[in-house]
C-alpha positions in Angstrom: 19.0 10.2 8.6 21.7 9.2 11.1 19.8 10.9 14.0 16.7 8.8 13.2 18.7 5.7 13.1 20.2 6.4 16.5 16.7 7.3 17.9 15.3 4.0 16.6 18.1 1.9 17.9 17.8 3.6 21.3 14.1 3.2 21.4 14.5 -0.5 20.6 17.2 -1.0 23.3 15.0 0.7 25.8 12.0 -1.4 24.8 14.1 -4.6 25.1 15.2 -3.5 28.6 11.8 -2.8 29.8 9.9 -5.6 28.2 10.0 -8.7 30.5 11.4 -11.8 28.9 8.8 -13.9 30.3 5.7 -12.2 28.8 4.3 -11.3 32.2 4.6 -7.6 33.0 5.8 -6.0 36.2 2.9 -5.2 38.4 1.3 -1.9 37.9 2.8 -1.2 34.5 0.1 -0.2 31.9 0.7 0.9 28.4 -1.5 2.5 25.7 -0.8 1.4 22.1 0.4 4.6 20.7 3.1 5.7 23.3 4.3 2.1 23.3 4.5 1.9 19.3 6.2 5.3 19.3 8.8 4.1 21.8 9.3 0.7 20.3 9.5 1.7 16.7 11.1 5.1 16.9 8.4 6.7 14.8 7.7 10.0 16.1 4.0 10.6 15.8 1.7 11.6 18.7 -2.1 11.5 19.4 -4.6 8.6 19.1 -3.6 5.7 16.9 -6.2 6.4 14.2 -4.6 9.8 13.5 -1.1 8.4 12.8 -1.9 7.6 9.1 -2.8 11.2 8.4 0.0 12.5 10.4 2.6 10.3 8.7 1.7 11.8 5.1 4.7 13.6 3.8 6.8 12.7 7.0 7.3 9.0 6.7 7.0 6.5 4.0 3.6 4.6 3.9 2.5 1.5 2.1 0.7 -1.7 2.0 3.5 -4.3 2.5 4.8 -5.3 5.9 8.5 -4.6 6.9 10.1 -5.3 10.1 10.1 -2.2 12.3 7.0 -0.7 10.5 3.9 0.3 12.3 0.5 -1.1 11.2 -2.1 1.5 11.7 -5.7 0.2 12.5 -8.8 2.4 11.5 -11.3 3.1 14.3 -14.0 0.4 14.2 -16.5 -0.7 16.7 -15.3 -0.5 20.3 -11.9 0.5 19.0 -12.8 4.1 18.6 -9.3 5.4 18.8 -7.8 2.9 16.4 -4.7 0.9 17.2 -1.0 0.7 16.2 1.3 -2.3 16.4 4.9 -2.6 15.3 6.0 -5.4 13.0 8.6 -7.6 14.7 8.7 -10.2 12.0 7.4 -10.8 8.4 6.5 -14.5 8.3 5.0 -14.5 4.7 3.2 -12.1 2.4 0.0 -12.7 4.4 1.4 -13.4 8.1 3.3 -11.2 10.3 4.2 -10.9 14.0 3.7 -7.8 15.9 4.6 -6.3 19.3 2.0 -4.1 20.7 0.3 -2.9 23.8 -3.3 -2.8 25.2 -4.8 -5.3 22.8 -5.6 -8.5 24.9 -6.5 -8.4 28.6 -3.8 -10.5 30.3 -4.6 -11.9 33.7 -7.6 -9.8 33.8 -5.8 -6.5 33.2 -5.8 -4.2 30.1 -2.7 -2.3 29.1 -0.4 -5.3 28.7 2.5 -5.7 26.1 2.4 -8.6 23.8 5.4 -9.7 21.9 5.6 -11.4 18.5 1.8 -12.2 18.3 0.4 -13.3 14.9 -1.5 -11.0 12.6 -3.0 -12.4 9.3 -4.1 -10.3 6.3 -7.6 -11.2 5.5 -8.2 -8.7 2.7 -9.5 -10.1 -0.5 -6.6 -8.5 -2.5 -3.8 -9.1 -0.2 -3.2 -5.4 0.5 -3.3 -5.6 4.3 -6.5 -3.5 4.3 -8.2 -6.0 6.7 -6.5 -8.2 9.4 -7.1 -10.7 12.2 -5.1 -10.4 15.3 -4.0 -13.1 18.0 -6.2 -12.6 21.1 -4.7 -13.9 24.2 -8.0 -14.7 26.2 -8.9 -17.4 23.6 -5.3 -18.4 22.7 -5.9 -18.1 19.1 -6.7 -15.6 16.3 -9.6 -13.3 17.1 -12.8 -13.7 15.1 -13.0 -10.1 14.0 -11.5 -8.6 10.8 -10.2 -5.2 11.6 -9.8 -2.4 9.0 -6.3 -0.9 8.5 -4.8 2.1 6.7 -1.5 0.3 6.1 2.0 0.4 7.3 4.2 3.5 8.2 7.9 2.8 7.8 10.6 4.3 10.1 12.4 6.1 7.3 11.4 9.6 6.2 9.3 10.2 3.2 11.2 11.7 0.2 10.8 15.5 0.2 9.7 16.4 -3.3 10.9 20.0 -3.0 14.4 18.8 -1.8 14.6 16.2 -4.7 13.6 18.9 -7.2 16.2 21.4 -5.9 19.0 18.9 -6.1 17.9 18.0 -9.7 17.9 21.7 -10.7 21.4 22.2 -9.1 22.8 19.1 -11.0 21.3 20.3 -14.3 22.8 23.8 -13.7 26.2 22.3 -12.9 26.0 20.2 -16.2 25.3 23.2 -18.5 
């Protein structure tokens, strides 16, 4: 657990150092969403964004409520064939968050840009974050599409049921 905390803090420090404070990126820098989310969140999953949800099962806690530092995983939909991942930078309310992510909006005509603290709104009927609308820089507002999501992956590890059962057995044995 201590190692994961150190890795997460180190990733956040690195992200802070390389992300420009003005919002404009250094010329030539281009990011895909998954490597950026991995670096920014400290969550060590690999491959295309849509595969993160399945990969996280049993490894990280997963859910449908936003938390700062969690990664929101988008399903593949339409032209977003590989899905998308974005790191929650702030929880504004139960239906509004801010995310920091890469390769969503073309900025100054270029893809692969990092956007900090952009608005994402839960548009699902039941408030479970299964559909969202995301800020889109070219129109300077929320996009018009509702994107399907799997939910949130949290930076802490999932409880290992076998380890929990083993501890319970050891405690029961010690008590008898």
